[in-house]
N, C-alpha and C positions, 0 to 999 in steps of 0.2 A: 301325028306329029309335030307337021308343019304347023298347025293351027297353035299348039302348046309353045312352040316356039316364038310365034308371031305375037303371041300374049305375053310371055315372058319378057320379049325385046320392049313390047308397048308398056308394060308395068315399070321396066327399069328406065325407059325413056321420061315417063311422068315422074318416077322417083327424083330423078337428075333436074328436071324441071323443078321441081317442088323445093329441091334442095337450092337451086340457082336463086329462086325467087325469094327464099328465106335469107340469102346472102344480099341480095340486092335489097331487100328490105333493112338488113342492117345498116348498109350505108346510107340508105334514107334517112333512117333514125339517127345515125352519127351527123350527116349534115346538120339537121334540126338543130341536134344538142348543141354542136359547135357553132352555130350560128346564133343561137341564144345565149351563148355566153359573151357575144357582143353588147348584151342588152345591161344597162347599168343595172336595173332592178333586180335582174337573174344574179346578177355578180354581187350586188349587196346581200342577197339571200343565201348565196352560196358562203359568203363571207361568215355571216352571222348566225346561219343554220336556221334562219326563220322559216315560216310556211313548209314546216316537215321535211325541208332539204337537207342533205348533210353537209356538214362543214368543210369546206376546203380551203386550204391556205394560200396566201397569195403566191408561194411557190408553185403549187401544185395547178393554178389558175394561170401561170405564166407558161407552165408545160404543156396546157391544153392550147392556148394560144400560139405557140411555137409549132403544134402538130396542126393545126388549122392551116398554119401558113404553109405547110409541107404538102398536105394534100388538098389545097385551094390556092395554089401559087399565083401572085400578081403576074400580070403578063409582062414576060421580058423578052422584049423586042429583038433581042442579040442571041436568042435560042429559038428554036422550032416549035410552035405549040405543041406538035405532037410530043417532042421530047420532055416538054414539061410535064404533060399530063403523063407521059410513061413514068416519070419520076414520082408522082404524084400516086399511081396506082400501085406501085410497088409498096410502098406505106400503106395503104389501103389494104393490100392484098394481107401482108404481114399480120395486120392487125385481125383480119378476117381468120387466119389460120392460126391465129393465136400465137405468133413466134414469140420467143423470150429476145428478141432483139432489142438493143439499147436505141432509143429514140428521145431525143430532146431532154437527155438525163436521167432517162428511167426506163423501165421495159413493160 
């Protein structure tokens, strides 16, 4: 019984670690995408729908820019860095959880 309990606990731990790794991977992918949106060539492709990418309006790109500012804030010397990152992490967490919470004029 003890051996079965240990195996089950280990399997559950591995599943939790795998789920967390997937969430971290999603955050890294989001970072990459948001960083690429700053590239003029990428923005042009998105506006025109060239190179097989979906077309995004200027309004949609602006919303993504605003979201970028929320999750990667510029350093505010009047606020503790920990507090800034805590606020940013709330937005990332809500995104990972798929919450229908309004952010930057959309959900």
